[in-house]
Biopython code that builds the backbone (N, CA, C, O; Angstrom):
import numpy as np
from Bio.PDB.StructureBuilder import StructureBuilder

atoms = [
    (1, "MET", "N", (127.723, 176.978, -23.261)),
    (1, "MET", "CA", (127.177, 176.597, -24.554)),
    (1, "MET", "C", (127.417, 177.713, -25.567)),
    (1, "MET", "O", (126.566, 178.578, -25.776)),
    (2, "VAL", "N", (128.559, 177.676, -26.170)),
    (2, "VAL", "CA", (128.947, 178.712, -27.108)),
    (2, "VAL", "C", (128.049, 178.691, -28.343)),
    (2, "VAL", "O", (127.641, 179.751, -28.819)),
    (3, "SER", "N", (127.737, 177.520, -28.864)),
    (3, "SER", "CA", (126.894, 177.412, -30.055)),
    (3, "SER", "C", (125.484, 177.922, -29.792)),
    (3, "SER", "O", (124.883, 178.581, -30.641)),
    (4, "PHE", "N", (124.964, 177.616, -28.617)),
    (4, "PHE", "CA", (123.625, 178.066, -28.265)),
    (4, "PHE", "C", (123.590, 179.592, -28.179)),
    (4, "PHE", "O", (122.671, 180.223, -28.702)),
    (5, "ASP", "N", (124.585, 180.182, -27.524)),
    (5, "ASP", "CA", (124.660, 181.642, -27.412)),
    (5, "ASP", "C", (124.848, 182.289, -28.785)),
    (5, "ASP", "O", (124.267, 183.336, -29.067)),
    (6, "PHE", "N", (125.659, 181.662, -29.632)),
    (6, "PHE", "CA", (125.864, 182.181, -30.981)),
    (6, "PHE", "C", (124.552, 182.197, -31.757)),
    (6, "PHE", "O", (124.250, 183.162, -32.459)),
    (7, "PHE", "N", (123.777, 181.128, -31.627)),
    (7, "PHE", "CA", (122.482, 181.061, -32.300)),
    (7, "PHE", "C", (121.561, 182.175, -31.815)),
    (7, "PHE", "O", (120.898, 182.836, -32.615)),
    (8, "LEU", "N", (121.523, 182.376, -30.504)),
    (8, "LEU", "CA", (120.668, 183.430, -29.953)),
    (8, "LEU", "C", (121.091, 184.806, -30.447)),
    (8, "LEU", "O", (120.246, 185.639, -30.775)),
    (9, "ASP", "N", (122.392, 185.045, -30.499)),
    (9, "ASP", "CA", (122.893, 186.340, -30.992)),
    (9, "ASP", "C", (122.604, 186.533, -32.478)),
    (9, "ASP", "O", (122.251, 187.629, -32.915)),
    (10, "ALA", "N", (122.759, 185.460, -33.244)),
    (10, "ALA", "CA", (122.586, 185.555, -34.695)),
    (10, "ALA", "C", (121.131, 185.787, -35.093)),
    (10, "ALA", "O", (120.863, 186.534, -36.034)),
    (11, "TYR", "N", (120.183, 185.154, -34.386)),
    (11, "TYR", "CA", (118.785, 185.231, -34.792)),
    (11, "TYR", "C", (117.901, 186.020, -33.819)),
    (11, "TYR", "O", (116.690, 186.118, -34.016)),
    (12, "GLY", "N", (118.509, 186.577, -32.774)),
    (12, "GLY", "CA", (117.729, 187.301, -31.774)),
    (12, "GLY", "C", (117.028, 188.527, -32.306)),
    (12, "GLY", "O", (115.893, 188.805, -31.918)),
    (13, "ALA", "N", (117.673, 189.265, -33.184)),
    (13, "ALA", "CA", (117.071, 190.493, -33.720)),
    (13, "ALA", "C", (115.916, 190.175, -34.673)),
    (13, "ALA", "O", (114.908, 190.881, -34.688)),
    (14, "LYS", "N", (116.065, 189.118, -35.460)),
    (14, "LYS", "CA", (115.047, 188.781, -36.455)),
    (14, "LYS", "C", (113.871, 188.026, -35.827)),
    (14, "LYS", "O", (112.727, 188.214, -36.240)),
    (15, "TYR", "N", (114.141, 187.184, -34.845)),
    (15, "TYR", "CA", (113.103, 186.366, -34.210)),
    (15, "TYR", "C", (113.176, 186.510, -32.685)),
    (15, "TYR", "O", (113.554, 185.561, -31.998)),
    (16, "PRO", "N", (112.824, 187.670, -32.154)),
    (16, "PRO", "CA", (112.996, 187.894, -30.715)),
    (16, "PRO", "C", (112.120, 186.994, -29.835)),
    (16, "PRO", "O", (112.569, 186.558, -28.775)),
    (17, "LYS", "N", (110.904, 186.713, -30.243)),
    (17, "LYS", "CA", (110.032, 185.864, -29.420)),
    (17, "LYS", "C", (110.552, 184.427, -29.363)),
    (17, "LYS", "O", (110.587, 183.811, -28.298)),
    (18, "ALA", "N", (110.951, 183.907, -30.514)),
    (18, "ALA", "CA", (111.435, 182.525, -30.572)),
    (18, "ALA", "C", (112.737, 182.368, -29.781)),
    (18, "ALA", "O", (112.885, 181.419, -29.010)),
    (19, "THR", "N", (113.675, 183.292, -29.970)),
    (19, "THR", "CA", (114.938, 183.179, -29.240)),
    (19, "THR", "C", (114.736, 183.422, -27.748)),
    (19, "THR", "O", (115.439, 182.836, -26.924)),
    (20, "GLY", "N", (113.780, 184.282, -27.395)),
    (20, "GLY", "CA", (113.470, 184.498, -25.979)),
    (20, "GLY", "C", (112.933, 183.233, -25.332)),
    (20, "GLY", "O", (113.285, 182.907, -24.198)),
    (21, "CYS", "N", (112.088, 182.530, -26.050)),
    (21, "CYS", "CA", (111.527, 181.272, -25.552)),
    (21, "CYS", "C", (112.628, 180.221, -25.396)),
    (21, "CYS", "O", (112.661, 179.497, -24.401)),
    (22, "LEU", "N", (113.521, 180.140, -26.371)),
    (22, "LEU", "CA", (114.632, 179.197, -26.285)),
    (22, "LEU", "C", (115.546, 179.523, -25.111)),
    (22, "LEU", "O", (115.985, 178.630, -24.387)),
    (23, "ASP", "N", (115.829, 180.813, -24.929)),
    (23, "ASP", "CA", (116.703, 181.232, -23.841)),
    (23, "ASP", "C", (116.064, 180.932, -22.485)),
    (23, "ASP", "O", (116.743, 180.514, -21.547)),
    (24, "LYS", "N", (114.755, 181.148, -22.394)),
    (24, "LYS", "CA", (114.034, 180.897, -21.143)),
    (24, "LYS", "C", (114.068, 179.407, -20.779)),
    (24, "LYS", "O", (114.185, 179.055, -19.605)),
    (25, "ASP", "N", (113.967, 178.546, -21.776)),
    (25, "ASP", "CA", (113.918, 177.100, -21.547)),
    (25, "ASP", "C", (115.259, 176.407, -21.783)),
    (25, "ASP", "O", (115.300, 175.198, -22.012)),
    (26, "ARG", "N", (116.336, 177.151, -21.730)),
    (26, "ARG", "CA", (117.672, 176.629, -22.035)),
    (26, "ARG", "C", (118.009, 175.371, -21.230)),
    (26, "ARG", "O", (118.449, 174.374, -21.803)),
    (27, "GLU", "N", (117.811, 175.406, -19.936)),
    (27, "GLU", "CA", (118.174, 174.272, -19.081)),
    (27, "GLU", "C", (117.410, 173.000, -19.461)),
    (27, "GLU", "O", (117.991, 171.917, -19.527)),
    (28, "ASP", "N", (116.124, 173.135, -19.708)),
    (28, "ASP", "CA", (115.326, 171.959, -20.078)),
    (28, "ASP", "C", (115.700, 171.425, -21.450)),
    (28, "ASP", "O", (115.706, 170.214, -21.670)),
    (29, "LEU", "N", (116.013, 172.332, -22.377)),
    (29, "LEU", "CA", (116.360, 171.902, -23.729)),
    (29, "LEU", "C", (117.706, 171.174, -23.778)),
    (29, "LEU", "O", (117.887, 170.242, -24.561)),
    (30, "LEU", "N", (118.637, 171.603, -22.945)),
    (30, "LEU", "CA", (119.979, 171.034, -23.009)),
    (30, "LEU", "C", (120.215, 169.920, -21.998)),
    (30, "LEU", "O", (121.308, 169.357, -21.935)),
    (31, "ALA", "N", (119.208, 169.604, -21.219)),
    (31, "ALA", "CA", (119.351, 168.526, -20.238)),
    (31, "ALA", "C", (119.216, 167.180, -20.937)),
    (31, "ALA", "O", (118.404, 167.015, -21.847)),
    (32, "PHE", "N", (120.014, 166.235, -20.502)),
    (32, "PHE", "CA", (119.961, 164.883, -21.064)),
    (32, "PHE", "C", (119.243, 164.015, -20.046)),
    (32, "PHE", "O", (119.790, 163.696, -18.990)),
    (33, "LYS", "N", (118.027, 163.640, -20.367)),
    (33, "LYS", "CA", (117.222, 162.867, -19.412)),
    (33, "LYS", "C", (116.836, 161.529, -20.030)),
    (33, "LYS", "O", (116.292, 161.478, -21.133)),
    (34, "THR", "N", (117.117, 160.465, -19.321)),
    (34, "THR", "CA", (116.689, 159.143, -19.747)),
    (34, "THR", "C", (116.194, 158.373, -18.537)),
    (34, "THR", "O", (116.617, 158.627, -17.409)),
    (35, "LYS", "N", (115.308, 157.445, -18.775)),
    (35, "LYS", "CA", (114.810, 156.598, -17.704)),
    (35, "LYS", "C", (115.412, 155.209, -17.848)),
    (35, "LYS", "O", (115.546, 154.692, -18.958)),
    (36, "ASN", "N", (115.767, 154.617, -16.737)),
    (36, "ASN", "CA", (116.279, 153.245, -16.691)),
    (36, "ASN", "C", (117.432, 153.009, -17.651)),
    (36, "ASN", "O", (117.458, 151.997, -18.352)),
    (37, "CYS", "N", (118.376, 153.923, -17.690)),
    (37, "CYS", "CA", (119.496, 153.833, -18.629)),
    (37, "CYS", "C", (120.706, 153.133, -18.010)),
    (37, "CYS", "O", (121.749, 153.030, -18.655)),
    (38, "CYS", "N", (120.590, 152.668, -16.814)),
    (38, "CYS", "CA", (121.764, 152.164, -16.111)),
    (38, "CYS", "C", (121.959, 150.661, -16.187)),
    (38, "CYS", "O", (122.969, 150.160, -15.693)),
    (39, "SER", "N", (121.049, 149.935, -16.778)),
    (39, "SER", "CA", (121.244, 148.483, -16.831)),
    (39, "SER", "C", (122.041, 148.108, -18.077)),
    (39, "SER", "O", (122.049, 148.837, -19.068)),
    (40, "ARG", "N", (122.693, 146.987, -18.010)),
    (40, "ARG", "CA", (123.493, 146.493, -19.129)),
    (40, "ARG", "C", (122.620, 146.270, -20.362)),
    (40, "ARG", "O", (123.019, 146.587, -21.482)),
    (41, "GLN", "N", (121.444, 145.729, -20.145)),
    (41, "GLN", "CA", (120.538, 145.422, -21.252)),
    (41, "GLN", "C", (120.110, 146.686, -22.002)),
    (41, "GLN", "O", (120.079, 146.687, -23.232)),
    (42, "THR", "N", (119.781, 147.759, -21.280)),
    (42, "THR", "CA", (119.334, 148.980, -21.961)),
    (42, "THR", "C", (120.473, 149.649, -22.718)),
    (42, "THR", "O", (120.262, 150.207, -23.794)),
    (43, "ILE", "N", (121.678, 149.596, -22.160)),
    (43, "ILE", "CA", (122.818, 150.193, -22.862)),
    (43, "ILE", "C", (123.126, 149.396, -24.131)),
    (43, "ILE", "O", (123.386, 149.983, -25.181)),
    (44, "LEU", "N", (123.099, 148.073, -24.044)),
    (44, "LEU", "CA", (123.337, 147.255, -25.243)),
    (44, "LEU", "C", (122.267, 147.501, -26.298)),
    (44, "LEU", "O", (122.565, 147.535, -27.492)),
    (45, "THR", "N", (121.032, 147.669, -25.865)),
    (45, "THR", "CA", (119.952, 147.951, -26.804)),
    (45, "THR", "C", (120.159, 149.288, -27.495)),
    (45, "THR", "O", (119.959, 149.401, -28.704)),
    (46, "MET", "N", (120.559, 150.299, -26.736)),
    (46, "MET", "CA", (120.794, 151.618, -27.335)),
    (46, "MET", "C", (121.950, 151.583, -28.334)),
    (46, "MET", "O", (121.871, 152.194, -29.400)),
    (47, "VAL", "N", (123.026, 150.866, -27.988)),
    (47, "VAL", "CA", (124.173, 150.749, -28.902)),
    (47, "VAL", "C", (123.770, 149.988, -30.162)),
    (47, "VAL", "O", (124.160, 150.368, -31.266)),
    (48, "PHE", "N", (123.001, 148.929, -30.005)),
    (48, "PHE", "CA", (122.535, 148.147, -31.148)),
    (48, "PHE", "C", (121.693, 149.016, -32.088)),
    (48, "PHE", "O", (121.879, 148.985, -33.305)),
    (49, "ARG", "N", (120.766, 149.791, -31.515)),
    (49, "ARG", "CA", (119.922, 150.665, -32.333)),
    (49, "ARG", "C", (120.748, 151.737, -33.015)),
    (49, "ARG", "O", (120.475, 152.086, -34.163)),
    (50, "LEU", "N", (121.753, 152.267, -32.331)),
    (50, "LEU", "CA", (122.630, 153.270, -32.933)),
    (50, "LEU", "C", (123.392, 152.681, -34.118)),
    (50, "LEU", "O", (123.541, 153.333, -35.152)),
    (51, "CYS", "N", (123.875, 151.444, -33.964)),
    (51, "CYS", "CA", (124.582, 150.771, -35.064)),
    (51, "CYS", "C", (123.654, 150.504, -36.247)),
    (51, "CYS", "O", (124.057, 150.660, -37.399)),
    (52, "LEU", "N", (122.425, 150.105, -35.971)),
    (52, "LEU", "CA", (121.461, 149.893, -37.060)),
    (52, "LEU", "C", (121.208, 151.183, -37.824)),
    (52, "LEU", "O", (121.101, 151.177, -39.051)),
    (53, "SER", "N", (121.114, 152.279, -37.100)),
    (53, "SER", "CA", (120.889, 153.573, -37.746)),
    (53, "SER", "C", (122.106, 153.992, -38.567)),
    (53, "SER", "O", (121.959, 154.473, -39.691)),
    (54, "ALA", "N", (123.302, 153.814, -38.014)),
    (54, "ALA", "CA", (124.531, 154.204, -38.719)),
    (54, "ALA", "C", (124.775, 153.324, -39.933)),
    (54, "ALA", "O", (125.344, 153.781, -40.925)),
    (55, "GLN", "N", (124.352, 152.066, -39.869)),
    (55, "GLN", "CA", (124.576, 151.117, -40.961)),
    (55, "GLN", "C", (123.942, 151.581, -42.263)),
    (55, "GLN", "O", (124.430, 151.242, -43.342)),
    (56, "LYS", "N", (122.878, 152.340, -42.179)),
    (56, "LYS", "CA", (122.196, 152.811, -43.386)),
    (56, "LYS", "C", (123.066, 153.749, -44.210)),
    (56, "LYS", "O", (122.846, 153.914, -45.410)),
    (57, "LYS", "N", (124.062, 154.367, -43.560)),
    (57, "LYS", "CA", (124.922, 155.325, -44.260)),
    (57, "LYS", "C", (126.295, 154.756, -44.579)),
    (57, "LYS", "O", (127.102, 155.423, -45.227)),
    (58, "TRP", "N", (126.576, 153.534, -44.133)),
    (58, "TRP", "CA", (127.862, 152.921, -44.414)),
    (58, "TRP", "C", (127.908, 152.446, -45.860)),
    (58, "TRP", "O", (126.874, 152.188, -46.475)),
    (59, "ARG", "N", (129.094, 152.336, -46.381)),
    (59, "ARG", "CA", (129.258, 151.767, -47.718)),
    (59, "ARG", "C", (130.336, 150.700, -47.666)),
    (59, "ARG", "O", (131.227, 150.739, -46.818)),
    (60, "ARG", "N", (130.245, 149.757, -48.573)),
    (60, "ARG", "CA", (131.196, 148.642, -48.613)),
    (60, "ARG", "C", (132.579, 149.161, -49.029)),
    (60, "ARG", "O", (132.697, 150.069, -49.852)),
    (61, "LEU", "N", (133.605, 148.569, -48.448)),
    (61, "LEU", "CA", (134.963, 148.942, -48.809)),
    (61, "LEU", "C", (135.229, 148.589, -50.268)),
    (61, "LEU", "O", (134.786, 147.549, -50.755)),
    (62, "ASP", "N", (135.953, 149.461, -50.960)),
    (62, "ASP", "CA", (136.363, 149.145, -52.318)),
    (62, "ASP", "C", (137.363, 147.991, -52.262)),
    (62, "ASP", "O", (138.291, 148.011, -51.454)),
    (63, "GLY", "N", (137.181, 147.009, -53.098)),
    (63, "GLY", "CA", (138.088, 145.871, -53.144)),
    (63, "GLY", "C", (137.937, 144.930, -51.969)),
    (63, "GLY", "O", (138.904, 144.285, -51.565)),
    (64, "SER", "N", (136.746, 144.840, -51.415)),
    (64, "SER", "CA", (136.547, 143.990, -50.237)),
    (64, "SER", "C", (136.800, 142.521, -50.538)),
    (64, "SER", "O", (137.076, 141.748, -49.620)),
    (65, "LYS", "N", (136.715, 142.124, -51.782)),
    (65, "LYS", "CA", (136.955, 140.729, -52.155)),
    (65, "LYS", "C", (138.436, 140.364, -52.053)),
    (65, "LYS", "O", (138.798, 139.188, -52.066)),
    (66, "ARG", "N", (139.291, 141.391, -51.950)),
    (66, "ARG", "CA", (140.727, 141.134, -51.907)),
    (66, "ARG", "C", (141.310, 141.282, -50.502)),
    (66, "ARG", "O", (142.530, 141.297, -50.338)),
    (67, "LEU", "N", (140.453, 141.393, -49.494)),
    (67, "LEU", "CA", (140.945, 141.550, -48.131)),
    (67, "LEU", "C", (141.773, 140.361, -47.673)),
    (67, "LEU", "O", (142.741, 140.531, -46.932)),
    (68, "ALA", "N", (141.408, 139.168, -48.101)),
    (68, "ALA", "CA", (142.169, 137.974, -47.721)),
    (68, "ALA", "C", (143.603, 138.068, -48.230)),
    (68, "ALA", "O", (144.538, 137.710, -47.514)),
    (69, "GLU", "N", (143.783, 138.543, -49.452)),
    (69, "GLU", "CA", (145.130, 138.704, -50.008)),
    (69, "GLU", "C", (145.921, 139.747, -49.222)),
    (69, "GLU", "O", (147.115, 139.574, -48.974)),
    (70, "LEU", "N", (145.260, 140.809, -48.841)),
    (70, "LEU", "CA", (145.908, 141.867, -48.073)),
    (70, "LEU", "C", (146.353, 141.345, -46.707)),
    (70, "LEU", "O", (147.432, 141.696, -46.230)),
    (71, "ILE", "N", (145.533, 140.517, -46.084)),
    (71, "ILE", "CA", (145.875, 139.932, -44.785)),
    (71, "ILE", "C", (147.073, 138.988, -44.911)),
    (71, "ILE", "O", (147.873, 138.862, -43.983)),
    (72, "GLN", "N", (147.189, 138.333, -46.058)),
    (72, "GLN", "CA", (148.314, 137.422, -46.289)),
    (72, "GLN", "C", (149.620, 138.171, -46.533)),
    (72, "GLN", "O", (150.685, 137.557, -46.579)),
    (73, "GLY", "N", (149.547, 139.485, -46.691)),
    (73, "GLY", "CA", (150.759, 140.277, -46.862)),
    (73, "GLY", "C", (151.054, 140.676, -48.293)),
    (73, "GLY", "O", (152.103, 141.260, -48.566)),
    (74, "ILE", "N", (150.157, 140.375, -49.205)),
    (74, "ILE", "CA", (150.354, 140.754, -50.605)),
    (74, "ILE", "C", (150.166, 142.261, -50.712)),
    (74, "ILE", "O", (149.210, 142.823, -50.178)),
    (75, "LYS", "N", (151.091, 142.901, -51.409)),
    (75, "LYS", "CA", (151.056, 144.361, -51.508)),
    (75, "LYS", "C", (150.290, 144.794, -52.759)),
    (75, "LYS", "O", (150.328, 144.139, -53.800)),
    (76, "PHE", "N", (149.595, 145.921, -52.615)),
    (76, "PHE", "CA", (148.851, 146.524, -53.714)),
    (76, "PHE", "C", (149.301, 147.969, -53.865)),
    (76, "PHE", "O", (149.527, 148.666, -52.877)),
    (77, "VAL", "N", (149.427, 148.409, -55.105)),
    (77, "VAL", "CA", (149.774, 149.801, -55.394)),
    (77, "VAL", "C", (148.662, 150.375, -56.250)),
    (77, "VAL", "O", (148.421, 149.904, -57.362)),
    (78, "ASP", "N", (147.988, 151.384, -55.739)),
    (78, "ASP", "CA", (146.854, 152.023, -56.430)),
    (78, "ASP", "C", (145.797, 150.998, -56.836)),
    (78, "ASP", "O", (145.205, 151.102, -57.910)),
    (79, "GLY", "N", (145.564, 150.018, -55.983)),
    (79, "GLY", "CA", (144.528, 149.024, -56.218)),
    (79, "GLY", "C", (144.945, 147.881, -57.118)),
    (79, "GLY", "O", (144.139, 146.996, -57.407)),
    (80, "VAL", "N", (146.205, 147.884, -57.572)),
    (80, "VAL", "CA", (146.704, 146.832, -58.462)),
    (80, "VAL", "C", (147.702, 145.985, -57.679)),
    (80, "VAL", "O", (148.586, 146.503, -56.996)),
    (81, "ARG", "N", (147.536, 144.673, -57.798)),
    (81, "ARG", "CA", (148.424, 143.747, -57.086)),
    (81, "ARG", "C", (149.847, 143.911, -57.581)),
    (81, "ARG", "O", (150.113, 143.887, -58.783)),
    (82, "GLU", "N", (150.761, 144.078, -56.628)),
    (82, "GLU", "CA", (152.172, 144.241, -56.986)),
    (82, "GLU", "C", (152.806, 142.865, -57.050)),
    (82, "GLU", "O", (152.796, 142.127, -56.065)),
    (83, "GLU", "N", (153.351, 142.518, -58.190)),
    (83, "GLU", "CA", (153.956, 141.200, -58.396)),
    (83, "GLU", "C", (155.367, 141.203, -57.827)),
    (83, "GLU", "O", (156.110, 142.174, -57.966)),
    (84, "GLN", "N", (155.723, 140.078, -57.174)),
    (84, "GLN", "CA", (157.066, 139.952, -56.639)),
    (84, "GLN", "C", (158.043, 139.651, -57.766)),
    (84, "GLN", "O", (157.760, 138.847, -58.655)),
    (85, "LYS", "N", (159.181, 140.299, -57.715)),
    (85, "LYS", "CA", (160.199, 140.065, -58.728)),
    (85, "LYS", "C", (161.056, 138.886, -58.321)),
    (85, "LYS", "O", (161.391, 138.714, -57.149)),
    (86, "ALA", "N", (161.404, 138.082, -59.301)),
    (86, "ALA", "CA", (162.255, 136.904, -59.032)),
    (86, "ALA", "C", (163.651, 137.375, -58.710)),
    (86, "ALA", "O", (164.126, 138.357, -59.281)),
    (87, "ALA", "N", (164.329, 136.672, -57.781)),
    (87, "ALA", "CA", (165.682, 137.061, -57.374)),
    (87, "ALA", "C", (166.715, 136.590, -58.338)),
    (87, "ALA", "O", (167.905, 136.836, -58.137)),
]
sb = StructureBuilder()
sb.init_structure("model")
sb.init_model(0)
sb.init_chain("A")
sb.init_seg("    ")
for serial, (resi, resn, name, xyz) in enumerate(atoms, 1):
    if name == "N":
        sb.init_residue(resn, " ", resi, " ")
    sb.init_atom(name, np.array(xyz, "f"), 0.0, 1.0, " ", f" {name:<3s}", serial, name[0])
structure = sb.get_structure()
């Protein structure tokens, strides 16, 4: 844990008691413990909750109303529809 050691080195002189406590409890702090995480239902629930949380920070694509045109193969240059030239 390079980041953890870096933190201890950076703040050890200023906060010796706090960093000592963190160093003493390193294994417990960095352990990943979950109960009943192995069923399909619990994993789907965790992924769903993660998506709900991430959704709050998502933003709509610019020009989302024109996605259908883009799928049809119409080209855009700098957000402006490029007109086909007659042959």
